[in-house]
C-alpha positions as CSV (number, residue, x, y, z in Angstrom):
1,X,13.7,-3.9,-23.8
2,X,10.2,-4.3,-22.5
3,X,11.4,-7.0,-20.1
4,X,14.2,-4.8,-18.8
5,X,11.7,-1.9,-18.2
6,X,9.3,-4.3,-16.5
7,X,12.0,-5.7,-14.2
8,X,13.3,-2.2,-13.4
9,X,9.8,-1.0,-12.5
10,X,9.1,-4.2,-10.4
11,X,12.4,-3.7,-8.6
12,X,11.7,-0.1,-7.9
13,X,8.3,-0.9,-6.5
14,X,9.7,-3.7,-4.4
15,X,12.2,-1.3,-2.9
16,X,9.5,1.3,-2.2
17,X,7.3,-1.3,-0.6
18,X,10.3,-2.7,1.5
19,X,11.2,0.7,2.8
20,X,7.6,1.5,3.8
21,X,7.4,1.6,7.6
22,X,5.2,-0.8,9.5
23,X,1.6,0.1,10.2
24,X,2.3,1.1,13.8
25,X,4.8,3.8,12.8
26,X,4.4,6.5,10.3
27,X,7.7,8.0,9.1
28,X,7.5,11.0,11.5
29,X,6.1,8.9,14.3
30,X,8.7,6.2,13.8
31,X,11.6,8.7,14.0
32,X,10.1,10.3,17.1
33,X,9.5,6.9,18.7
34,X,13.2,6.1,18.3
35,X,14.2,9.4,19.9
36,X,11.8,9.3,22.8
37,X,11.7,5.5,23.7
38,X,12.3,5.2,27.4
39,X,9.9,2.5,28.5
40,X,10.1,-1.3,28.1
41,X,7.0,-1.2,25.9
42,X,8.4,1.5,23.6
43,X,11.6,-0.5,23.1
44,X,9.7,-3.7,22.5
45,X,7.6,-1.9,19.9
46,X,10.7,-0.7,18.2
47,X,12.3,-4.1,18.3
48,X,9.2,-5.6,16.7
49,X,9.3,-2.9,14.1
50,X,12.9,-3.7,13.2
51,X,12.1,-7.4,13.1
52,X,9.3,-6.7,10.7
53,X,11.6,-4.6,8.5
54,X,14.2,-7.4,8.6
55,X,11.6,-10.0,7.5
56,X,10.6,-7.7,4.6
57,X,14.2,-7.3,3.5
58,X,14.8,-11.0,3.7
59,X,11.7,-11.7,1.7
60,X,12.9,-9.2,-0.9
61,X,16.3,-10.8,-1.0
62,X,14.6,-14.2,-1.6
63,X,12.5,-12.8,-4.4
64,X,15.6,-11.4,-6.1
65,X,17.3,-14.7,-5.6
66,X,14.5,-16.4,-7.5
67,X,14.7,-13.8,-10.3
68,X,18.5,-14.5,-10.5
69,X,17.8,-18.2,-10.8
70,X,15.4,-17.4,-13.6
71,X,18.0,-15.3,-15.4
72,X,20.5,-18.1,-15.1
73,X,18.1,-20.8,-16.2
74,X,17.1,-18.9,-19.4
75,X,19.9,-16.6,-20.4
76,X,18.9,-16.7,-24.0
77,X,15.7,-14.8,-23.2
78,X,17.5,-11.8,-22.0
79,X,20.1,-11.3,-24.7
80,X,23.0,-8.9,-24.1
81,X,21.4,-7.6,-21.0
82,X,21.9,-10.9,-19.1
83,X,25.2,-9.8,-17.5
84,X,23.7,-6.5,-16.3
85,X,20.6,-8.3,-15.0
86,X,22.6,-10.8,-13.1
87,X,24.9,-8.1,-11.6
88,X,21.9,-6.0,-10.5
89,X,20.1,-9.0,-9.0
90,X,23.3,-10.0,-7.1
91,X,23.8,-6.5,-5.8
92,X,20.2,-6.2,-4.7
93,X,20.4,-9.6,-2.9
94,X,23.5,-8.4,-1.1
95,X,21.9,-5.0,-0.2
96,X,18.7,-6.6,1.1
97,X,20.6,-9.1,3.2
98,X,22.7,-6.4,4.6
99,X,19.6,-4.3,5.5
100,X,18.0,-7.3,7.1
101,X,21.1,-8.0,9.2
102,X,21.2,-4.4,10.3
103,X,17.5,-4.4,11.2
104,X,18.0,-7.5,13.3
105,X,20.9,-5.9,15.1
106,X,18.7,-2.9,15.9
107,X,15.9,-5.2,17.1
108,X,18.4,-6.9,19.4
109,X,19.6,-3.6,20.6
110,X,16.1,-2.4,21.5
111,X,15.3,-5.7,23.1
112,X,18.4,-5.2,25.3
113,X,17.2,-1.7,26.1
114,X,13.8,-3.1,26.9
115,X,15.3,-5.5,29.4
116,X,17.2,-2.7,31.1
117,X,14.3,-0.3,31.1
118,X,12.1,0.3,34.1
């Protein structure tokens, strides 16, 4: 039970850290930057932000993949919870990779807008 709690807390903290915006953008400034971006520099900054988010999401997916490998290597340590732990890890990997891909698409979109900007 302790291990499950520890893993749950670690996963929650990882998600919170992954969702934290880059240093350049605070949540309200980031949203405003997306709405008001008109210059090449603004779109490049947003593209860089989305690339940073994609990297964070990919790093988190890799960390979950390592945890999944640990579960699979030592299933006896986790008892009856092993199936739930595996399913959660697989879901988190899938979600992190999806978020990384979406962030990369947004970065590409803003790079395209930067090329077209004045």
